[in-house]
N, C-alpha and C positions, 0 to 999 in steps of 0.2 A: 504493500500500500504506500502511495506517495506521501511524503511529509509536506508540510506547508511550504517549505522552500523548494522541494522538487517540482512543484507546480510552476514555479517561476522559470524553470529551465526546460519546459516542454518544447518540442520542436513545433513549427507552425501548424503542421497538419493535426497534431494532437490537440493543440490549443484551439484551433478552429472547430474541431469536432466537439470538444468539451463545451465550448461557448454555445454552439448551435443546439446541443442537447438541452443545456440549461435554459437557453432562451425560449425554446419551444415549450418546455415545462412551465416556465414563468408566465408566458402568454396565455396558455390554456388555463392555468390556475386563476389568473386575473379575469379572464373571460367568464369563467364559471362562477366566481365568487364575488366580483366587484362590479356592481351595476354601472358605475361610471365608465369603466373600460369596455364593458360589453356594449353599452349604448354607442360609444364612439366608434368601435370597430364596425358595428352594424351600419351606422350612418355613412361610413366610408366604403361599405361593401367589401370589407376585408375578410377573406377566407384564410384562417390561420393555417390550414393545411398547405397553403401556398408559400409559407415561410420555409424555404428549403436551404437558405444560406444566411450567414450572419449579415450580409449586405442587404438582404431583403427587409431589414428593420427600417430602412429609409422610407418604406411605404406606409409605415404606421404614423398616427398623429403624434404631435409633440405635446408635452405636458408642462404646465406652468405652476408657479407657486400659488397663484390665485385658485387653481383647481383644488389644491390641498385645503386652503382656507374655506372654499365653498362647500367642501365635504366634511367639515368639522362636526363632531370629533372623530367618529369611527367609520365613516362610510367608505373609506378607501382600504380598510382592513380586509385581507383575503382569507382570514381564518376567524372562527368564532371567538368571542371575548374570553371564553373559558380557556382558550389555548394561549392567551397573552399573559406573559409573566412580568413584563416591564412596559411602562408607558412613559414616553418622553414628550415634552412640549418645547416649542421654539417660537419666537416672534413670527407672526404671519404678515401678510400684506394687507389684511383688513383688521377689524377689531378682534377677529378670532385668531388664536394662536394656531400653529400647525401641530398636529398630534400624530405621533408614530408609535408603533408597538413592536414588541419582540416576542417571538416564541423561544422556548429553550434552545432550539437549534440555531436560531438567529444569534443568540447570545454567544454560543460556542463559536460561530463563524466570526463574529466581531472580535472575540478574544484572540483567535488565531491570526486574524488580520493585524491587530495591534502588535501581537508578538512578532509577526513577520517584519513589520515596519521598524520596530525597536531593534530586532536582531540585525537588520540591515545596517544600522548605525552603531553596531558593536556592543549592544547591551547584552550582558550575560548574567548568570547566577551570582557572580562576584560583585555586581554593582549595587549601589544604594541609589534609588531613583526618587527624586522629590518632584511633586506636581504642584505648580502654582499657576492657576488660571482664573480669569475674571468670572463673576457670578453667572454671566450669560453662557459660559462654557462649562458649567459645573458637571453636566452630564459627560462631557469628554474626559473630565478628570477621573470619573469612575471607570470609563473605558480603558484609559491608560493604566490605571491601577490593576485591572484584571489582566491586561496584556502583559504587563511586567511580571505579575505573579505567575503567569503561565511559563515564563522563562526562569522562574524561581529567583528573580531578583528581589532584594529587599525594597519595600515601597513605603515612602512617607506620603500618605494620601493627601489629596487637595483639601486644605483648610484655609479660610480667609485669615490673613495675618498682615501686620504692618511690615514695612520693608526691613525695619530693624529686627523683628522677630524672624523673618525669612532668612536674613543673613546669619542670625545666630544658629538656626537649624542647619543651614547650609554648611557652616563652619564646624559646629560641635558634633553633628551627626555624620560627618565625613561624606556628604552627598557627592556622588561621582557623575550622576546624570540629572539634569534639570529639564523638566518639560514645562514650557511656558509660551507666551506670545512674544512677538518682536518688541512690542511696547514695554512689556514688563521686564524683558531682558535688558533693554536699553536703559530703563530706569535703574535697574540693579547695577549695571556698569557705571552709570553716572554717579550713583551714590558711593560706590567703592572708590571711584577716582576722586571725588570731592572730599571724601573723608580720609584719603590717603591710607586705605586699608591694604596691607600687603597680600598679594595673591597667594603666596606660599602658605597662608593659613587655611587655604581651601584645598579639597581633594577633587574639585570639579574638573572634568575633562570633556564632557559631552553636553552640548546644549541642543535640546530637541525643540524646534520652533514649530508651532501649530497655530491655526486660527487665521493668520494672515501671511501673505508673502513678505519676504524681506529682500531689499535690494542689495546690490553688491557692496555699496558703501557701508550700509549698516552691518552687513555680515562681516566685513573686514574689521569694523569697529568692535563688534562683539568678540570676534576671535582674538583680536589683539589685546583688548582691555580685560577680558576674562580668562585668557589663555586656554581657550577651548576650541573644539571643532564643532561647527554649526551644521545641523541637519534640518531638513524641512519636510513636513507632512502636509498633504492637502486633504480636506474633508468637507462635509456638508452637515448642517444641523438638521436638514429635513430627513436624512436617512434614519437616525443621525449617526455620524461616525467620523472620527478624525484621521483615518488612515486609508482613504480610498486610493491615494497615491503616496509613494514614499521615495525619499532620496537614498541612493546607494553610495558606496564609497567612491564612485567615479565623480559624483557631484556634477553630473551633466544631464539635468532634468530629473523628473520624478516618474518612477515606474508605476503604472496603473495596475491595480490588482485585477488582471483581466480574467481570472477564473471566477471572480465575483461581480465584475462590472464590465459592461460593454460601453466603450467611449466613442463618441463621434464629435467632430467639429463642424458646426454649421455657420453659414453666413446669417447673422442675426436679422438682416433685412429680408433676404429672399427665402430664408430657412432651408436653403439647399446645402447638402452635405459637401464639405470641402475636402480635398485630398490632403494627405500628410504634408507638412511643411508650410501650410498657409494658416495664418491666425484667424480665429473666429470665436464663436461661443461654444463652450464645452457642454455636451449633452450626454447624460448618463442613463443607462438602463441597468437595474439590478438583476443579477442572474441567479442568486441563491436566497435572497430575502423572501421568507415565507409570509410573514405577517403583513408587510407593508411594501409591496412591489411598486417600484417606480419605472414607468415605461417611457423612454425618450424624454426624460426630465430636463428642462432647460435650466441650467445652473445659474446663468447670468455671468459666469466667470469667463473672462477672456483667456484663451489658452491656444497652444499650438501642439499638435502631435508631431513629434520629430519624424522626419523622413529618414528611413533607414534602408539599407540595401536589402532587396528582396531575398528572403531566405527560404528555400524549399527543401534543402537537403538536411536530414536530421543531424548529421555530423558536422555541419558547417559552423563557423565561428559566429557567435552572436554579435550584434552591432554594439552593445554596451560592453565596456571593458570588464564590468563586474561579473559577466557570464549569465545574467538573467535575460530571458527572452521576452519578457513583458514590455510592451511599448512604453515610451516615455512622453511626458508632456512638459512643455515650458509654461510655467504659470508665474506671472509677475504681479497679480493682484488687481488687474484692471477689470472693470465691469461693463456689461452691455445693457444694463437696466438702471433703474433709479434707486437701487438699494445702496446704502452707505454702510461701510464697515468700520466699527470702532472697537479696537482691541479684540478682533476676531469675531465679534457679534454683528450679524447682518440685520439691518432694519430698513423698512421702506419709509421714505420721506412722508408719503401720504398718511401712513399709520401714525407717525409722530404728530403731524399736523392735526389729525382728528383728535388725538388724545389731549393735546394742548388746548384745542378749541373747547373741549368739554370741561377740562379741569379749570380753565381760567375764564370761561364764558366769553370766548372770542367769537365774533360773528363771521370772520373770514379767515382764509388760510394765508395770512400775511407774514407768518413767521419766516425767519431765515436761519439756516443751519451752517455751522462751521465745525470741522474737526480740529480740535486744539490739543496742545501738549502742555502739561504742567509737570516739571521735573521728569520729563521724558514719558509721562503717563498720559495716554490719550483719553479724551472725554469729548462729549458733544456740547457745544455752546449754542444756545438757542436765543435769538433776538425776537422779542415780541413787541408790538407797538403799545404804548401807553394809551388807554382809552378810559372812558367814564365807567365802563363795566368792571374794570379791575382796579381803578385808582381808588385809594383810600387816604383820608387825612391822617389816619393812624398808621404810621410807618411800620409798626410792629405787626399790625394785621396784614399788611401787604407782604411783609417778609414771611409771615407764617403761611400765607396762601401760596407763595412761590415755593417755599420749602416742601409743602405737601405735594405740589405738582412734581417737583424734582424727585422726591421719594417714590411717588407713584410710578413715574417713568422708569426709575431704576428697578423697581420691583417687577414691572410688567415687561420691560424691554431688555433689562439686564445690562445696561450701560450707564455710567455716570453722566448726569446732565447738569449743566449750569445755565439757568434761565436768567436773561438780562432784559430789563425794560429799556426800550429805546423810543425816542421821538419818531413819529411817522416819517419825517424827512430823512432820518438816518437809514431807513429801510429802503 
């Protein structure tokens, strides 16, 4: 029986056959059990028996985040609720969050995927792994915990703490692997530099970045100032999971876990599938997810599938120096939609507008949004116009109103928000 890493080294014929079998199984299960998918397939006159190759998936309709919100909470589940053992939520594009579920087998699959991604960056049973993620990615912290435990590494689970406490744990517990976001990592490096803390007091060697892409300049800063090697994972909150694609030791793009996901790049305007080497929008189809199958889900993430030499012989050399045959994507964090990303958490501007209008009794969507940094930590700054509805002679009452709105947004969206009142002409 193949191990989780053996799958990454399958020859192209084996991989295509495995993907096709799993795709056909997913499509038939979704057709039988999810009215949303059944109705769309019927409307387009799609006969699933005609899906005879992986490329035939381009005939199927695309799926959007709005579709998930519209089917809140459980209408996209492909199994009965009694088979669901875990339920996750994430900010949606409407007032409804997105809800996804896991069967026991789904949890096992995600654990092995996380273990595969961590093993690719050198994590072993000898490591001590610390998880530091923002509240909006707390579910991912649990996933990383289970993945690291699968490798028998020691794990310091995700717990909200001040930067001083994080550094204390990092130093005293001899953490060798840190899982965090680019923003949090830069904040840590900035604090160490400003406080002249010697790096030789830490055992840290591996920095596992997730939630957001990091550019070459920030990567160099982190590797230099923390004396670590930086690795990147790509994930989605809608699946949800943080290891859909992972970086290997070659550091030349991210390998897609092609035994669990079928990836396409489309032109976001024409929705036509683009060949490898051309940038566009990443579209994903789950191949093994039982509870919550996604079929041609538009991620909104800009990406490029690397063009590699065609490999048809089982014994031929793989395109990636690491030896893995799974295709790679280049992902730099760009978007093709109106979602904004703050410290790894994706939210829709319209969603924030609606929330603020309700919380502060605004009559129109005149708010402005800015992603800011304070001590290298990202947050969302919101400008709203001063009007009679929210203006108060008692400044304390006004401050309390704004504080409630900020706390509400943090609780429901999972990102820190700083609301500022501005004169209309400033907007």
